[in-house]
All heavy atoms as a GROMACS GRO file, in nm:
protein
  420
    1MET      N    1  -1.428  -0.319  -1.522
    1MET     CA    2  -1.467  -0.235  -1.411
    1MET      C    3  -1.347  -0.151  -1.368
    1MET      O    4  -1.236  -0.201  -1.356
    1MET     CB    5  -1.515  -0.322  -1.294
    1MET     CG    6  -1.541  -0.243  -1.170
    1MET     SD    7  -1.580  -0.346  -1.027
    1MET     CE    8  -1.751  -0.374  -1.056
    2LYS      N    9  -1.370  -0.025  -1.346
    2LYS     CA   10  -1.264   0.065  -1.302
    2LYS      C   11  -1.286   0.101  -1.156
    2LYS      O   12  -1.396   0.138  -1.117
    2LYS     CB   13  -1.266   0.192  -1.387
    2LYS     CG   14  -1.157   0.288  -1.350
    2LYS     CD   15  -1.162   0.412  -1.436
    2LYS     CE   16  -1.055   0.508  -1.390
    2LYS     NZ   17  -1.064   0.634  -1.459
    3PHE      N   18  -1.181   0.087  -1.077
    3PHE     CA   19  -1.189   0.121  -0.936
    3PHE      C   20  -1.141   0.265  -0.914
    3PHE      O   21  -1.045   0.309  -0.975
    3PHE     CB   22  -1.102   0.029  -0.851
    3PHE     CG   23  -1.155  -0.109  -0.839
    3PHE    CD1   24  -1.095  -0.213  -0.907
    3PHE    CD2   25  -1.265  -0.137  -0.762
    3PHE    CE1   26  -1.144  -0.342  -0.898
    3PHE    CE2   27  -1.315  -0.264  -0.750
    3PHE     CZ   28  -1.253  -0.367  -0.820
    4GLU      N   29  -1.210   0.334  -0.828
    4GLU     CA   30  -1.168   0.467  -0.787
    4GLU      C   31  -1.128   0.455  -0.640
    4GLU      O   32  -1.211   0.428  -0.554
    4GLU     CB   33  -1.281   0.566  -0.805
    4GLU     CG   34  -1.328   0.574  -0.948
    4GLU     CD   35  -1.329   0.714  -1.002
    4GLU    OE1   36  -1.304   0.807  -0.924
    4GLU    OE2   37  -1.356   0.728  -1.120
    5PHE      N   38  -0.999   0.470  -0.615
    5PHE     CA   39  -0.949   0.454  -0.480
    5PHE      C   40  -0.959   0.584  -0.402
    5PHE      O   41  -0.954   0.692  -0.459
    5PHE     CB   42  -0.804   0.405  -0.482
    5PHE     CG   43  -0.789   0.267  -0.540
    5PHE    CD1   44  -0.727   0.248  -0.662
    5PHE    CD2   45  -0.838   0.157  -0.473
    5PHE    CE1   46  -0.713   0.121  -0.716
    5PHE    CE2   47  -0.825   0.030  -0.525
    5PHE     CZ   48  -0.763   0.013  -0.648
    6SER      N   49  -0.969   0.568  -0.273
    6SER     CA   50  -0.978   0.685  -0.186
    6SER      C   51  -0.844   0.759  -0.184
    6SER      O   52  -0.740   0.707  -0.225
    6SER     CB   53  -1.014   0.642  -0.045
    6SER     OG   54  -0.907   0.570   0.014
    7ASP      N   55  -0.849   0.880  -0.134
    7ASP     CA   56  -0.727   0.960  -0.121
    7ASP      C   57  -0.627   0.891  -0.028
    7ASP      O   58  -0.506   0.902  -0.048
    7ASP     CB   59  -0.759   1.099  -0.067
    7ASP     CG   60  -0.833   1.184  -0.168
    7ASP    OD1   61  -0.829   1.152  -0.288
    7ASP    OD2   62  -0.896   1.283  -0.127
    8GLU      N   63  -0.678   0.820   0.072
    8GLU     CA   64  -0.589   0.750   0.166
    8GLU      C   65  -0.507   0.645   0.092
    8GLU      O   66  -0.386   0.633   0.114
    8GLU     CB   67  -0.669   0.684   0.279
    8GLU     CG   68  -0.579   0.613   0.380
    8GLU     CD   69  -0.656   0.544   0.492
    8GLU    OE1   70  -0.780   0.534   0.485
    8GLU    OE2   71  -0.589   0.499   0.585
    9VAL      N   72  -0.571   0.569   0.004
    9VAL     CA   73  -0.500   0.465  -0.072
    9VAL      C   74  -0.394   0.530  -0.162
    9VAL      O   75  -0.280   0.484  -0.168
    9VAL     CB   76  -0.599   0.380  -0.156
    9VAL    CG1   77  -0.525   0.287  -0.249
    9VAL    CG2   78  -0.691   0.302  -0.065
   10GLU      N   79  -0.432   0.636  -0.228
   10GLU     CA   80  -0.338   0.705  -0.318
   10GLU      C   81  -0.217   0.757  -0.240
   10GLU      O   82  -0.103   0.742  -0.283
   10GLU     CB   83  -0.409   0.822  -0.387
   10GLU     CG   84  -0.527   0.781  -0.472
   10GLU     CD   85  -0.488   0.734  -0.610
   10GLU    OE1   86  -0.376   0.764  -0.655
   10GLU    OE2   87  -0.571   0.668  -0.673
   11LYS      N   88  -0.242   0.818  -0.125
   11LYS     CA   89  -0.134   0.874  -0.044
   11LYS      C   90  -0.042   0.764   0.008
   11LYS      O   91   0.080   0.777   0.005
   11LYS     CB   92  -0.192   0.955   0.072
   11LYS     CG   93  -0.088   1.025   0.155
   11LYS     CD   94  -0.152   1.114   0.260
   11LYS     CE   95  -0.047   1.193   0.332
   11LYS     NZ   96  -0.022   1.154   0.465
   12LEU      N   97  -0.102   0.655   0.056
   12LEU     CA   98  -0.021   0.544   0.106
   12LEU      C   99   0.067   0.488  -0.005
   12LEU      O  100   0.185   0.460   0.016
   12LEU     CB  101  -0.111   0.434   0.163
   12LEU     CG  102  -0.175   0.463   0.298
   12LEU    CD1  103  -0.281   0.359   0.330
   12LEU    CD2  104  -0.069   0.467   0.408
   13TYR      N  105   0.011   0.472  -0.124
   13TYR     CA  106   0.088   0.418  -0.236
   13TYR      C  107   0.208   0.508  -0.267
   13TYR      O  108   0.319   0.459  -0.287
   13TYR     CB  109   0.000   0.403  -0.360
   13TYR     CG  110   0.080   0.352  -0.477
   13TYR    CD1  111   0.114   0.218  -0.486
   13TYR    CD2  112   0.123   0.438  -0.578
   13TYR    CE1  113   0.190   0.171  -0.592
   13TYR    CE2  114   0.198   0.392  -0.683
   13TYR     CZ  115   0.232   0.258  -0.690
   13TYR     OH  116   0.308   0.213  -0.795
   14GLU      N  117   0.186   0.638  -0.269
   14GLU     CA  118   0.295   0.731  -0.297
   14GLU      C  119   0.407   0.719  -0.194
   14GLU      O  120   0.524   0.730  -0.228
   14GLU     CB  121   0.243   0.874  -0.302
   14GLU     CG  122   0.158   0.903  -0.424
   14GLU     CD  123   0.098   1.042  -0.422
   14GLU    OE1  124   0.143   1.127  -0.341
   14GLU    OE2  125   0.007   1.066  -0.501
   15GLU      N  126   0.369   0.696  -0.069
   15GLU     CA  127   0.469   0.688   0.038
   15GLU      C  128   0.544   0.556   0.039
   15GLU      O  129   0.664   0.553   0.068
   15GLU     CB  130   0.402   0.711   0.174
   15GLU     CG  131   0.352   0.852   0.192
   15GLU     CD  132   0.285   0.874   0.326
   15GLU    OE1  133   0.326   0.811   0.425
   15GLU    OE2  134   0.192   0.955   0.332
   16ILE      N  135   0.477   0.447   0.007
   16ILE     CA  136   0.543   0.316   0.017
   16ILE      C  137   0.608   0.271  -0.113
   16ILE      O  138   0.700   0.189  -0.110
   16ILE     CB  139   0.444   0.206   0.065
   16ILE    CG1  140   0.333   0.184  -0.036
   16ILE    CG2  141   0.392   0.237   0.203
   16ILE    CD1  142   0.238   0.071  -0.003
   17SER      N  143   0.565   0.322  -0.226
   17SER     CA  144   0.615   0.273  -0.354
   17SER      C  145   0.768   0.278  -0.370
   17SER      O  146   0.825   0.186  -0.430
   17SER     CB  147   0.546   0.341  -0.471
   17SER     OG  148   0.570   0.479  -0.472
   18PRO      N  149   0.838   0.379  -0.318
   18PRO     CA  150   0.985   0.376  -0.333
   18PRO      C  151   1.052   0.260  -0.260
   18PRO      O  152   1.166   0.224  -0.291
   18PRO     CB  153   1.030   0.509  -0.272
   18PRO     CG  154   0.909   0.597  -0.274
   18PRO     CD  155   0.792   0.504  -0.259
   19TYR      N  156   0.982   0.198  -0.166
   19TYR     CA  157   1.040   0.090  -0.087
   19TYR      C  158   0.997  -0.049  -0.134
   19TYR      O  159   1.043  -0.150  -0.080
   19TYR     CB  160   1.002   0.106   0.061
   19TYR     CG  161   1.057   0.232   0.121
   19TYR    CD1  162   0.978   0.345   0.134
   19TYR    CD2  163   1.189   0.239   0.164
   19TYR    CE1  164   1.028   0.462   0.189
   19TYR    CE2  165   1.241   0.355   0.220
   19TYR     CZ  166   1.160   0.465   0.231
   19TYR     OH  167   1.211   0.580   0.286
   20ILE      N  168   0.910  -0.057  -0.233
   20ILE     CA  169   0.863  -0.186  -0.284
   20ILE      C  170   0.970  -0.243  -0.376
   20ILE      O  171   1.014  -0.177  -0.470
   20ILE     CB  172   0.729  -0.172  -0.360
   20ILE    CG1  173   0.621  -0.113  -0.270
   20ILE    CG2  174   0.685  -0.305  -0.419
   20ILE    CD1  175   0.576  -0.202  -0.157
   21VAL      N  176   1.010  -0.367  -0.351
   21VAL     CA  177   1.113  -0.430  -0.433
   21VAL      C  178   1.057  -0.543  -0.518
   21VAL      O  179   1.127  -0.599  -0.599
   21VAL     CB  180   1.231  -0.482  -0.347
   21VAL    CG1  181   1.307  -0.365  -0.287
   21VAL    CG2  182   1.185  -0.577  -0.240
   22GLY      N  183   0.932  -0.578  -0.500
   22GLY     CA  184   0.871  -0.679  -0.585
   22GLY      C  185   0.760  -0.752  -0.515
   22GLY      O  186   0.772  -0.789  -0.400
   23CYS      N  187   0.651  -0.765  -0.585
   23CYS     CA  188   0.538  -0.847  -0.540
   23CYS      C  189   0.494  -0.815  -0.396
   23CYS      O  190   0.473  -0.905  -0.316
   23CYS     CB  191   0.572  -0.993  -0.557
   23CYS     SG  192   0.429  -1.094  -0.597
   24GLY      N  193   0.484  -0.687  -0.363
   24GLY     CA  194   0.436  -0.647  -0.231
   24GLY      C  195   0.536  -0.663  -0.119
   24GLY      O  196   0.501  -0.656  -0.003
   25LYS      N  197   0.662  -0.680  -0.154
   25LYS     CA  198   0.766  -0.695  -0.051
   25LYS      C  199   0.843  -0.564  -0.037
   25LYS      O  200   0.866  -0.493  -0.134
   25LYS     CB  201   0.862  -0.807  -0.090
   25LYS     CG  202   0.792  -0.940  -0.107
   25LYS     CD  203   0.880  -1.052  -0.062
   25LYS     CE  204   0.820  -1.187  -0.087
   25LYS     NZ  205   0.704  -1.219  -0.013
   26LEU      N  206   0.882  -0.536   0.086
   26LEU     CA  207   0.955  -0.414   0.115
   26LEU      C  208   1.106  -0.437   0.114
   26LEU      O  209   1.153  -0.545   0.147
   26LEU     CB  210   0.916  -0.359   0.252
   26LEU     CG  211   0.779  -0.297   0.265
   26LEU    CD1  212   0.753  -0.258   0.409
   26LEU    CD2  213   0.764  -0.177   0.174
   27ALA      N  214   1.179  -0.333   0.080
   27ALA     CA  215   1.324  -0.336   0.088
   27ALA      C  216   1.364  -0.352   0.236
   27ALA      O  217   1.292  -0.310   0.326
   27ALA     CB  218   1.383  -0.208   0.032
   28ASP      N  219   1.478  -0.413   0.258
   28ASP     CA  220   1.525  -0.435   0.395
   28ASP      C  221   1.545  -0.304   0.472
   28ASP      O  222   1.533  -0.302   0.593
   28ASP     CB  223   1.657  -0.513   0.393
   28ASP     CG  224   1.637  -0.656   0.344
   28ASP    OD1  225   1.523  -0.708   0.353
   28ASP    OD2  226   1.735  -0.716   0.297
   29ASN      N  227   1.576  -0.197   0.402
   29ASN     CA  228   1.603  -0.070   0.470
   29ASN      C  229   1.477   0.016   0.489
   29ASN      O  230   1.487   0.131   0.526
   29ASN     CB  231   1.708   0.010   0.393
   29ASN     CG  232   1.660   0.052   0.255
   29ASN    OD1  233   1.565  -0.003   0.202
   29ASN    ND2  234   1.728   0.149   0.198
   30ALA      N  235   1.360  -0.041   0.467
   30ALA     CA  236   1.235   0.034   0.483
   30ALA      C  237   1.212   0.067   0.631
   30ALA      O  238   1.224  -0.021   0.716
   30ALA     CB  239   1.118  -0.045   0.429
   31PRO      N  240   1.179   0.192   0.662
   31PRO     CA  241   1.151   0.231   0.801
   31PRO      C  242   1.027   0.159   0.854
   31PRO      O  243   0.940   0.116   0.777
   31PRO     CB  244   1.126   0.382   0.792
   31PRO     CG  245   1.172   0.425   0.658
   31PRO     CD  246   1.170   0.305   0.570
   32ASP      N  247   1.018   0.150   0.985
   32ASP     CA  248   0.904   0.081   1.048
   32ASP      C  249   0.771   0.145   1.012
   32ASP      O  250   0.672   0.074   0.995
   32ASP     CB  251   0.921   0.079   1.200
   32ASP     CG  252   1.030  -0.017   1.245
   32ASP    OD1  253   1.065  -0.109   1.166
   32ASP    OD2  254   1.081   0.000   1.356
   33ASP      N  255   0.766   0.277   1.000
   33ASP     CA  256   0.638   0.340   0.966
   33ASP      C  257   0.593   0.301   0.826
   33ASP      O  258   0.474   0.289   0.800
   33ASP     CB  259   0.645   0.492   0.983
   33ASP     CG  260   0.733   0.561   0.880
   33ASP    OD1  261   0.843   0.510   0.852
   33ASP    OD2  262   0.691   0.667   0.828
   34ILE      N  263   0.686   0.276   0.736
   34ILE     CA  264   0.650   0.231   0.602
   34ILE      C  265   0.591   0.090   0.608
   34ILE      O  266   0.496   0.058   0.536
   34ILE     CB  267   0.772   0.237   0.507
   34ILE    CG1  268   0.818   0.381   0.487
   34ILE    CG2  269   0.742   0.170   0.374
   34ILE    CD1  270   0.718   0.471   0.417
   35LYS      N  271   0.644   0.007   0.696
   35LYS     CA  272   0.589  -0.128   0.712
   35LYS      C  273   0.445  -0.123   0.759
   35LYS      O  274   0.359  -0.197   0.710
   35LYS     CB  275   0.675  -0.208   0.810
   35LYS     CG  276   0.814  -0.236   0.756
   35LYS     CD  277   0.903  -0.302   0.860
   35LYS     CE  278   1.044  -0.316   0.805
   35LYS     NZ  279   1.138  -0.369   0.903
   36GLU      N  280   0.416  -0.032   0.850
   36GLU     CA  281   0.278  -0.015   0.898
   36GLU      C  282   0.188   0.040   0.789
   36GLU      O  283   0.073  -0.001   0.776
   36GLU     CB  284   0.276   0.076   1.021
   36GLU     CG  285   0.334   0.012   1.146
   36GLU     CD  286   0.260  -0.114   1.187
   36GLU    OE1  287   0.136  -0.115   1.188
   36GLU    OE2  288   0.329  -0.213   1.217
   37LYS      N  289   0.241   0.130   0.709
   37LYS     CA  290   0.163   0.188   0.600
   37LYS      C  291   0.133   0.082   0.493
   37LYS      O  292   0.023   0.080   0.437
   37LYS     CB  293   0.235   0.307   0.539
   37LYS     CG  294   0.235   0.426   0.633
   37LYS     CD  295   0.314   0.543   0.577
   37LYS     CE  296   0.311   0.658   0.678
   37LYS     NZ  297   0.388   0.773   0.634
   38LEU      N  298   0.229  -0.007   0.467
   38LEU     CA  299   0.204  -0.115   0.371
   38LEU      C  300   0.094  -0.208   0.422
   38LEU      O  301   0.007  -0.249   0.347
   38LEU     CB  302   0.331  -0.194   0.344
   38LEU     CG  303   0.315  -0.314   0.250
   38LEU    CD1  304   0.269  -0.270   0.111
   38LEU    CD2  305   0.444  -0.393   0.240
   39LYS      N  306   0.096  -0.236   0.551
   39LYS     CA  307  -0.008  -0.319   0.611
   39LYS      C  308  -0.145  -0.255   0.592
   39LYS      O  309  -0.241  -0.321   0.550
   39LYS     CB  310   0.023  -0.340   0.759
   39LYS     CG  311  -0.074  -0.428   0.831
   39LYS     CD  312  -0.035  -0.446   0.976
   39LYS     CE  313  -0.139  -0.523   1.051
   39LYS     NZ  314  -0.108  -0.534   1.193
   40ARG      N  315  -0.156  -0.126   0.620
   40ARG     CA  316  -0.283  -0.054   0.603
   40ARG      C  317  -0.325  -0.051   0.456
   40ARG      O  318  -0.441  -0.070   0.424
   40ARG     CB  319  -0.269   0.089   0.659
   40ARG     CG  320  -0.391   0.174   0.639
   40ARG     CD  321  -0.509   0.124   0.720
   40ARG     NE  322  -0.625   0.209   0.694
   40ARG     CZ  323  -0.749   0.166   0.690
   40ARG    NH1  324  -0.775   0.038   0.714
   40ARG    NH2  325  -0.848   0.247   0.665
   41TYR      N  326  -0.230  -0.031   0.368
   41TYR     CA  327  -0.256  -0.029   0.223
   41TYR      C  328  -0.316  -0.162   0.179
   41TYR      O  329  -0.416  -0.166   0.107
   41TYR     CB  330  -0.125   0.000   0.150
   41TYR     CG  331  -0.135   0.004   0.000
   41TYR    CD1  332  -0.190   0.114  -0.064
   41TYR    CD2  333  -0.087  -0.099  -0.078
   41TYR    CE1  334  -0.198   0.120  -0.203
   41TYR    CE2  335  -0.093  -0.095  -0.216
   41TYR     CZ  336  -0.149   0.015  -0.277
   41TYR     OH  337  -0.157   0.020  -0.414
   42LYS      N  338  -0.258  -0.272   0.225
   42LYS     CA  339  -0.308  -0.405   0.189
   42LYS      C  340  -0.449  -0.427   0.246
   42LYS      O  341  -0.533  -0.489   0.181
   42LYS     CB  342  -0.213  -0.514   0.238
   42LYS     CG  343  -0.085  -0.520   0.156
   42LYS     CD  344   0.008  -0.629   0.207
   42LYS     CE  345   0.131  -0.642   0.123
   42LYS     NZ  346   0.220  -0.750   0.170
   43GLU      N  347  -0.474  -0.378   0.366
   43GLU     CA  348  -0.608  -0.390   0.426
   43GLU      C  349  -0.711  -0.316   0.341
   43GLU      O  350  -0.820  -0.368   0.315
   43GLU     CB  351  -0.609  -0.333   0.568
   43GLU     CG  352  -0.534  -0.416   0.669
   43GLU     CD  353  -0.519  -0.347   0.802
   43GLU    OE1  354  -0.554  -0.226   0.816
   43GLU    OE2  355  -0.467  -0.410   0.896
   44LEU      N  356  -0.676  -0.196   0.297
   44LEU     CA  357  -0.769  -0.118   0.215
   44LEU      C  358  -0.794  -0.186   0.081
   44LEU      O  359  -0.907  -0.190   0.033
   44LEU     CB  360  -0.716   0.024   0.194
   44LEU     CG  361  -0.718   0.114   0.316
   44LEU    CD1  362  -0.639   0.243   0.290
   44LEU    CD2  363  -0.860   0.146   0.359
   45LEU      N  364  -0.690  -0.241   0.020
   45LEU     CA  365  -0.708  -0.312  -0.107
   45LEU      C  366  -0.796  -0.434  -0.089
   45LEU      O  367  -0.877  -0.466  -0.177
   45LEU     CB  368  -0.572  -0.352  -0.166
   45LEU     CG  369  -0.487  -0.238  -0.220
   45LEU    CD1  370  -0.358  -0.294  -0.278
   45LEU    CD2  371  -0.560  -0.155  -0.322
   46ALA      N  372  -0.781  -0.502   0.023
   46ALA     CA  373  -0.867  -0.619   0.050
   46ALA      C  374  -1.012  -0.577   0.062
   46ALA      O  375  -1.101  -0.648   0.015
   46ALA     CB  376  -0.820  -0.689   0.177
   47GLU      N  377  -1.038  -0.461   0.122
   47GLU     CA  378  -1.174  -0.411   0.131
   47GLU      C  379  -1.231  -0.383  -0.008
   47GLU      O  380  -1.345  -0.416  -0.037
   47GLU     CB  381  -1.178  -0.284   0.216
   47GLU     CG  382  -1.158  -0.308   0.363
   47GLU     CD  383  -1.159  -0.179   0.443
   47GLU    OE1  384  -1.210  -0.076   0.395
   47GLU    OE2  385  -1.103  -0.181   0.555
   48TYR      N  386  -1.151  -0.322  -0.094
   48TYR     CA  387  -1.196  -0.294  -0.230
   48TYR      C  388  -1.224  -0.422  -0.306
   48TYR      O  389  -1.314  -0.429  -0.389
   48TYR     CB  390  -1.092  -0.211  -0.307
   48TYR     CG  391  -1.095  -0.064  -0.273
   48TYR    CD1  392  -1.001  -0.008  -0.190
   48TYR    CD2  393  -1.194   0.018  -0.326
   48TYR    CE1  394  -1.002   0.128  -0.160
   48TYR    CE2  395  -1.198   0.154  -0.296
   48TYR     CZ  396  -1.102   0.207  -0.213
   48TYR     OH  397  -1.106   0.341  -0.184
   49ALA      N  398  -1.147  -0.526  -0.279
   49ALA     CA  399  -1.163  -0.654  -0.349
   49ALA      C  400  -1.296  -0.719  -0.316
   49ALA      O  401  -1.346  -0.802  -0.392
   49ALA     CB  402  -1.048  -0.748  -0.314
   50CYS      N  403  -1.356  -0.682  -0.205
   50CYS     CA  404  -1.484  -0.740  -0.163
   50CYS      C  405  -1.602  -0.683  -0.239
   50CYS      O  406  -1.712  -0.735  -0.231
   50CYS     CB  407  -1.505  -0.719  -0.014
   50CYS     SG  408  -1.390  -0.814   0.086
   51TYR      N  409  -1.582  -0.575  -0.314
   51TYR     CA  410  -1.693  -0.512  -0.386
   51TYR      C  411  -1.715  -0.575  -0.520
   51TYR      O  412  -1.644  -0.603  -0.600
   51TYR     CB  413  -1.668  -0.361  -0.404
   51TYR     CG  414  -1.677  -0.288  -0.274
   51TYR    CD1  415  -1.564  -0.235  -0.213
   51TYR    CD2  416  -1.799  -0.273  -0.209
   51TYR    CE1  417  -1.572  -0.168  -0.093
   51TYR    CE2  418  -1.808  -0.206  -0.089
   51TYR     CZ  419  -1.695  -0.153  -0.032
   51TYR     OH  420  -1.703  -0.086   0.087
   0.00000   0.00000   0.00000
């Protein structure tokens, strides 16, 4: 099965990916807004997992 993610998921991934250091963890120097974006990204992925 192939998932097609929304534009929001794609945009969030582009913004947070430079700060990911492994297994969904953020670098220590990640700004607070990136932390919030990662939280939203994980929420959206959880919604997709329910389908």
